[in-house]
VODO-440906 format. One record per residue (C-alpha): x, y, z; residue number from 1; residue in three letters. Coordinates in steps of 0.25 Angstrom, whole numbers, plus 2048, in hexadecimal, padded with zeros to 3 digits. Layout:
BEGIN
{u=X v=Y w=Z n=NUM res=ALA}
...
END
This chain:
BEGIN
{u=800 v=800 w=800 n=1 res=UNK}
{u=805 v=80E w=7FD n=2 res=UNK}
{u=80B v=817 w=807 n=3 res=UNK}
{u=801 v=822 w=80C n=4 res=UNK}
{u=804 v=830 w=80C n=5 res=UNK}
{u=809 v=835 w=81A n=6 res=UNK}
{u=801 v=841 w=81F n=7 res=UNK}
{u=805 v=84E w=819 n=8 res=UNK}
{u=80D v=848 w=80E n=9 res=UNK}
{u=809 v=848 w=7FF n=10 res=UNK}
{u=813 v=83D w=7FA n=11 res=UNK}
{u=816 v=82F w=7FF n=12 res=UNK}
{u=820 v=824 w=7FC n=13 res=UNK}
{u=81D v=81C w=7EF n=14 res=UNK}
{u=828 v=812 w=7ED n=15 res=UNK}
{u=836 v=80E w=7F2 n=16 res=UNK}
{u=840 v=80A w=7E7 n=17 res=UNK}
{u=84B v=800 w=7E8 n=18 res=UNK}
{u=855 v=809 w=7ED n=19 res=UNK}
{u=84D v=80F w=7F8 n=20 res=UNK}
{u=848 v=81C w=7F2 n=21 res=UNK}
{u=839 v=820 w=7F5 n=22 res=UNK}
{u=830 v=826 w=7EB n=23 res=UNK}
{u=825 v=82E w=7F0 n=24 res=UNK}
{u=817 v=832 w=7E9 n=25 res=UNK}
{u=80D v=83D w=7EA n=26 res=UNK}
{u=803 v=833 w=7E5 n=27 res=UNK}
{u=805 v=835 w=7D6 n=28 res=UNK}
{u=814 v=839 w=7D4 n=29 res=UNK}
{u=821 v=834 w=7DA n=30 res=UNK}
{u=827 v=83E w=7E4 n=31 res=UNK}
{u=835 v=840 w=7EA n=32 res=UNK}
{u=832 v=842 w=7F9 n=33 res=UNK}
{u=83A v=84D w=801 n=34 res=UNK}
{u=841 v=849 w=80F n=35 res=UNK}
{u=834 v=84B w=817 n=36 res=UNK}
{u=82B v=843 w=80E n=37 res=UNK}
{u=835 v=838 w=80D n=38 res=UNK}
{u=838 v=837 w=81C n=39 res=UNK}
{u=829 v=838 w=820 n=40 res=UNK}
{u=826 v=82A w=819 n=41 res=UNK}
{u=832 v=824 w=821 n=42 res=UNK}
{u=83D v=824 w=816 n=43 res=UNK}
{u=84B v=82A w=816 n=44 res=UNK}
{u=84E v=837 w=80E n=45 res=UNK}
{u=85B v=838 w=807 n=46 res=UNK}
{u=85F v=847 w=807 n=47 res=UNK}
{u=86B v=845 w=7FE n=48 res=UNK}
{u=863 v=83F w=7F3 n=49 res=UNK}
{u=855 v=845 w=7F6 n=50 res=UNK}
{u=84F v=837 w=7F6 n=51 res=UNK}
{u=846 v=82F w=7FF n=52 res=UNK}
{u=84B v=821 w=803 n=53 res=UNK}
{u=844 v=815 w=809 n=54 res=UNK}
{u=852 v=80F w=80B n=55 res=UNK}
{u=860 v=811 w=807 n=56 res=UNK}
{u=865 v=809 w=7FB n=57 res=UNK}
{u=873 v=803 w=7F9 n=58 res=UNK}
{u=878 v=7F9 w=7F0 n=59 res=UNK}
{u=878 v=7EF w=7FB n=60 res=UNK}
{u=869 v=7F0 w=7FB n=61 res=UNK}
{u=869 v=7EA w=7ED n=62 res=UNK}
{u=866 v=7DC w=7F3 n=63 res=UNK}
{u=85C v=7E0 w=7FE n=64 res=UNK}
{u=853 v=7E8 w=7F5 n=65 res=UNK}
{u=850 v=7DC w=7EC n=66 res=UNK}
{u=845 v=7D3 w=7EF n=67 res=UNK}
{u=84C v=7C7 w=7F5 n=68 res=UNK}
{u=849 v=7BA w=7FC n=69 res=UNK}
{u=83A v=7BB w=7FA n=70 res=UNK}
{u=830 v=7AF w=7FA n=71 res=UNK}
{u=824 v=7B2 w=7F2 n=72 res=UNK}
{u=819 v=7A8 w=7EF n=73 res=UNK}
{u=80C v=7AD w=7E8 n=74 res=UNK}
{u=809 v=7B7 w=7DC n=75 res=UNK}
{u=808 v=7C6 w=7DC n=76 res=UNK}
{u=812 v=7C8 w=7E7 n=77 res=UNK}
{u=81B v=7D4 w=7E7 n=78 res=UNK}
{u=828 v=7D7 w=7EE n=79 res=UNK}
{u=82E v=7E5 w=7EC n=80 res=UNK}
{u=83D v=7E9 w=7EC n=81 res=UNK}
{u=844 v=7E5 w=7F9 n=82 res=UNK}
{u=83A v=7D9 w=7FD n=83 res=UNK}
{u=843 v=7CF w=804 n=84 res=UNK}
{u=841 v=7C2 w=80C n=85 res=UNK}
{u=832 v=7C2 w=80A n=86 res=UNK}
{u=828 v=7B7 w=809 n=87 res=UNK}
{u=81B v=7B9 w=801 n=88 res=UNK}
{u=810 v=7AE w=800 n=89 res=UNK}
{u=803 v=7B3 w=7F9 n=90 res=UNK}
{u=7FF v=7BC w=7ED n=91 res=UNK}
{u=800 v=7CB w=7EA n=92 res=UNK}
{u=808 v=7CF w=7F6 n=93 res=UNK}
{u=812 v=7DB w=7F6 n=94 res=UNK}
{u=81E v=7DE w=7FE n=95 res=UNK}
{u=823 v=7EC w=7FC n=96 res=UNK}
{u=832 v=7EF w=7FB n=97 res=UNK}
{u=83D v=7EE w=805 n=98 res=UNK}
{u=836 v=7E3 w=80E n=99 res=UNK}
{u=83C v=7D7 w=814 n=100 res=UNK}
{u=839 v=7CA w=81B n=101 res=UNK}
{u=82A v=7CA w=819 n=102 res=UNK}
{u=81F v=7C0 w=817 n=103 res=UNK}
{u=812 v=7C1 w=810 n=104 res=UNK}
{u=807 v=7B6 w=80F n=105 res=UNK}
{u=7FA v=7BA w=808 n=106 res=UNK}
{u=7F5 v=7C3 w=7FD n=107 res=UNK}
{u=7F6 v=7D2 w=7F9 n=108 res=UNK}
{u=7FF v=7D5 w=806 n=109 res=UNK}
{u=809 v=7E0 w=806 n=110 res=UNK}
{u=816 v=7E3 w=80E n=111 res=UNK}
{u=819 v=7F2 w=80E n=112 res=UNK}
{u=827 v=7F8 w=80B n=113 res=UNK}
{u=833 v=7F4 w=814 n=114 res=UNK}
{u=82B v=7EB w=81D n=115 res=UNK}
{u=833 v=7DF w=822 n=116 res=UNK}
{u=82F v=7D2 w=82A n=117 res=UNK}
{u=820 v=7D3 w=828 n=118 res=UNK}
{u=816 v=7C7 w=827 n=119 res=UNK}
{u=80A v=7CB w=81F n=120 res=UNK}
{u=7FF v=7C2 w=81B n=121 res=UNK}
{u=7F0 v=7C2 w=816 n=122 res=UNK}
{u=7EB v=7CB w=80B n=123 res=UNK}
{u=7EE v=7D9 w=809 n=124 res=UNK}
{u=7F6 v=7DB w=816 n=125 res=UNK}
{u=800 v=7E6 w=816 n=126 res=UNK}
{u=80D v=7E6 w=81F n=127 res=UNK}
{u=813 v=7F3 w=822 n=128 res=UNK}
{u=81C v=7F0 w=82E n=129 res=UNK}
{u=828 v=7E7 w=831 n=130 res=UNK}
{u=826 v=7DA w=839 n=131 res=UNK}
{u=817 v=7DB w=837 n=132 res=UNK}
{u=80D v=7D0 w=835 n=133 res=UNK}
{u=801 v=7D4 w=82C n=134 res=UNK}
{u=7F4 v=7CD w=829 n=135 res=UNK}
{u=7EB v=7D2 w=81E n=136 res=UNK}
{u=7DD v=7CE w=81E n=137 res=UNK}
{u=7D8 v=7D4 w=811 n=138 res=UNK}
{u=7D1 v=7D0 w=803 n=139 res=UNK}
{u=7D7 v=7D4 w=7F6 n=140 res=UNK}
{u=7CF v=7E1 w=7F4 n=141 res=UNK}
{u=7D3 v=7E7 w=802 n=142 res=UNK}
{u=7DE v=7F1 w=802 n=143 res=UNK}
{u=7EC v=7ED w=807 n=144 res=UNK}
{u=7EC v=7EB w=816 n=145 res=UNK}
{u=7DD v=7EE w=818 n=146 res=UNK}
{u=7DB v=7E4 w=823 n=147 res=UNK}
{u=7E8 v=7DF w=829 n=148 res=UNK}
{u=7EE v=7DB w=837 n=149 res=UNK}
{u=7FD v=7DF w=83A n=150 res=UNK}
{u=806 v=7DB w=845 n=151 res=UNK}
{u=812 v=7E3 w=849 n=152 res=UNK}
{u=81B v=7E4 w=855 n=153 res=UNK}
{u=820 v=7F1 w=85C n=154 res=UNK}
{u=82C v=7F2 w=866 n=155 res=UNK}
{u=833 v=7FB w=86F n=156 res=UNK}
{u=83A v=7FE w=87C n=157 res=UNK}
{u=839 v=809 w=887 n=158 res=UNK}
{u=843 v=80D w=892 n=159 res=UNK}
{u=83B v=818 w=898 n=160 res=UNK}
{u=82E v=81E w=89A n=161 res=UNK}
{u=82E v=826 w=88D n=162 res=UNK}
{u=825 v=823 w=881 n=163 res=UNK}
{u=82D v=81A w=877 n=164 res=UNK}
{u=828 v=815 w=869 n=165 res=UNK}
{u=827 v=806 w=866 n=166 res=UNK}
{u=82B v=802 w=858 n=167 res=UNK}
{u=826 v=7F8 w=84D n=168 res=UNK}
{u=82F v=7EC w=84F n=169 res=UNK}
{u=837 v=7F4 w=859 n=170 res=UNK}
{u=83E v=7FB w=84E n=171 res=UNK}
{u=840 v=80A w=852 n=172 res=UNK}
{u=838 v=814 w=84A n=173 res=UNK}
{u=82F v=809 w=844 n=174 res=UNK}
{u=820 v=809 w=845 n=175 res=UNK}
{u=814 v=803 w=83E n=176 res=UNK}
{u=80E v=80C w=834 n=177 res=UNK}
{u=7FF v=80A w=832 n=178 res=UNK}
{u=7FE v=817 w=82A n=179 res=UNK}
{u=809 v=814 w=821 n=180 res=UNK}
{u=801 v=80B w=817 n=181 res=UNK}
{u=7F2 v=80C w=819 n=182 res=UNK}
{u=7EC v=81A w=819 n=183 res=UNK}
{u=7DF v=816 w=820 n=184 res=UNK}
{u=7DF v=80B w=82A n=185 res=UNK}
{u=7DA v=807 w=837 n=186 res=UNK}
{u=7E4 v=7FE w=840 n=187 res=UNK}
{u=7E0 v=7F7 w=84D n=188 res=UNK}
{u=7EC v=7F3 w=855 n=189 res=UNK}
{u=7EF v=7EB w=861 n=190 res=UNK}
{u=7FC v=7EC w=868 n=191 res=UNK}
{u=801 v=7E2 w=872 n=192 res=UNK}
{u=80D v=7E8 w=879 n=193 res=UNK}
{u=816 v=7E3 w=884 n=194 res=UNK}
{u=821 v=7EB w=88B n=195 res=UNK}
{u=82C v=7E4 w=893 n=196 res=UNK}
{u=837 v=7EA w=89C n=197 res=UNK}
{u=845 v=7E5 w=899 n=198 res=UNK}
{u=84D v=7EF w=8A2 n=199 res=UNK}
{u=84E v=7FC w=8A9 n=200 res=UNK}
{u=851 v=801 w=8B7 n=201 res=UNK}
{u=843 v=805 w=8BB n=202 res=UNK}
{u=83A v=7FD w=8C4 n=203 res=UNK}
{u=835 v=7F0 w=8BF n=204 res=UNK}
{u=83C v=7E4 w=8B8 n=205 res=UNK}
{u=840 v=7DF w=8AA n=206 res=UNK}
{u=834 v=7D7 w=8A5 n=207 res=UNK}
{u=829 v=7E0 w=8AA n=208 res=UNK}
{u=81F v=7E2 w=89F n=209 res=UNK}
{u=812 v=7E8 w=89A n=210 res=UNK}
{u=809 v=7E4 w=88F n=211 res=UNK}
{u=7FE v=7EB w=888 n=212 res=UNK}
{u=7F3 v=7EA w=87D n=213 res=UNK}
{u=7F0 v=7F6 w=875 n=214 res=UNK}
{u=7E5 v=7F7 w=86A n=215 res=UNK}
{u=7E1 v=802 w=861 n=216 res=UNK}
{u=7DE v=807 w=853 n=217 res=UNK}
{u=7E6 v=80F w=84A n=218 res=UNK}
{u=7DF v=817 w=83F n=219 res=UNK}
{u=7E7 v=81B w=833 n=220 res=UNK}
{u=7DF v=826 w=82C n=221 res=UNK}
{u=7E6 v=82A w=820 n=222 res=UNK}
{u=7F4 v=828 w=826 n=223 res=UNK}
{u=7F0 v=82F w=833 n=224 res=UNK}
{u=7F1 v=825 w=83F n=225 res=UNK}
{u=7E8 v=826 w=84C n=226 res=UNK}
{u=7E8 v=81C w=857 n=227 res=UNK}
{u=7DE v=817 w=862 n=228 res=UNK}
{u=7E2 v=80C w=86C n=229 res=UNK}
{u=7E0 v=806 w=879 n=230 res=UNK}
{u=7EA v=7FE w=882 n=231 res=UNK}
{u=7EA v=7F4 w=88D n=232 res=UNK}
{u=7F5 v=7EF w=896 n=233 res=UNK}
{u=7F4 v=7E0 w=896 n=234 res=UNK}
{u=7FF v=7DC w=89F n=235 res=UNK}
{u=80B v=7E1 w=8A7 n=236 res=UNK}
{u=815 v=7DC w=8B1 n=237 res=UNK}
{u=81F v=7E4 w=8BA n=238 res=UNK}
{u=822 v=7F3 w=8BA n=239 res=UNK}
{u=81B v=7F9 w=8AD n=240 res=UNK}
{u=817 v=806 w=8B2 n=241 res=UNK}
{u=816 v=810 w=8A7 n=242 res=UNK}
{u=818 v=806 w=89C n=243 res=UNK}
{u=80F v=809 w=890 n=244 res=UNK}
{u=80D v=80A w=881 n=245 res=UNK}
{u=804 v=810 w=877 n=246 res=UNK}
{u=801 v=80F w=868 n=247 res=UNK}
{u=802 v=81B w=860 n=248 res=UNK}
{u=801 v=820 w=851 n=249 res=UNK}
{u=80A v=82B w=84B n=250 res=UNK}
{u=80B v=82E w=83C n=251 res=UNK}
{u=80A v=821 w=835 n=252 res=UNK}
{u=80F v=819 w=841 n=253 res=UNK}
{u=809 v=810 w=84C n=254 res=UNK}
{u=812 v=812 w=858 n=255 res=UNK}
{u=813 v=80D w=866 n=256 res=UNK}
{u=818 v=816 w=872 n=257 res=UNK}
{u=81E v=80E w=87D n=258 res=UNK}
{u=820 v=813 w=88C n=259 res=UNK}
{u=828 v=80C w=896 n=260 res=UNK}
{u=82E v=811 w=8A3 n=261 res=UNK}
{u=83B v=818 w=8A8 n=262 res=UNK}
{u=847 v=80F w=8A9 n=263 res=UNK}
{u=840 v=803 w=8A3 n=264 res=UNK}
{u=844 v=7FC w=897 n=265 res=UNK}
{u=838 v=7F6 w=890 n=266 res=UNK}
{u=836 v=7EE w=883 n=267 res=UNK}
{u=829 v=7EF w=87C n=268 res=UNK}
{u=822 v=7E7 w=871 n=269 res=UNK}
{u=814 v=7E8 w=86A n=270 res=UNK}
{u=80D v=7DF w=860 n=271 res=UNK}
{u=803 v=7E7 w=859 n=272 res=UNK}
{u=7F8 v=7E1 w=850 n=273 res=UNK}
{u=7F1 v=7EA w=846 n=274 res=UNK}
{u=7E4 v=7E7 w=840 n=275 res=UNK}
{u=7E3 v=7F1 w=834 n=276 res=UNK}
{u=7D9 v=7F5 w=82A n=277 res=UNK}
{u=7DD v=7FE w=81E n=278 res=UNK}
{u=7D1 v=806 w=818 n=279 res=UNK}
{u=7D0 v=80C w=80A n=280 res=UNK}
{u=7C9 v=819 w=810 n=281 res=UNK}
{u=7CE v=825 w=817 n=282 res=UNK}
{u=7CD v=824 w=826 n=283 res=UNK}
{u=7CA v=830 w=82F n=284 res=UNK}
END
């Protein structure tokens, strides 16, 4: 599915070529983006050449950008440049460029650009995040990802009582982006979160823990996200005063804010299950 326009922008990325250069479009014509436009979509701007880059090309990348070690069974399947170590069993599935170590079983599914280690199955499912599991429950006339369920993991660590972001797959700066693909969608999510003390000098002991279940709905109205949720503490043991977390949205991102305690080293993990419906109408 095409990348949506970010709020306030009249151009957006259209394609990435084999050497990493990103071409933008205004909906009709190819456009060369400026630095602000390039970086707003998460790419790198090369001031020396005035180009927008998805990655830096070198001759050593020659082997890696070819499609290699893929196992494809079925007709109508497509793998774009840089698809490696990917298994497809089905028909009319698509893997976008620079993606590795993925599995697709089913029909009309799609893995987005630069997504790795994803398992996608069913019909017309769309994977947009590394290490995700996606089930599509659609018929052939539905839009891509119209009805699907996605499982992802967030992780993080705290050492004091200040708010700290958790990250998708515990990779700093990485977030699930529900507004990056579908313009008008509703996502019900359930986050199952546990925090475990692993060190620190404050009162309490290693192995103290607290667990929560948080449920909520994210609405993506033309790439503007809003969230409504409720949370229940399920279980705790030891000294966990002040420990808390909260799901949030910002820009195109789903985030989790973690709060620990002073002089307390805590590790956090969340399994997040998302049930999504993508609409073909403008949500308000």
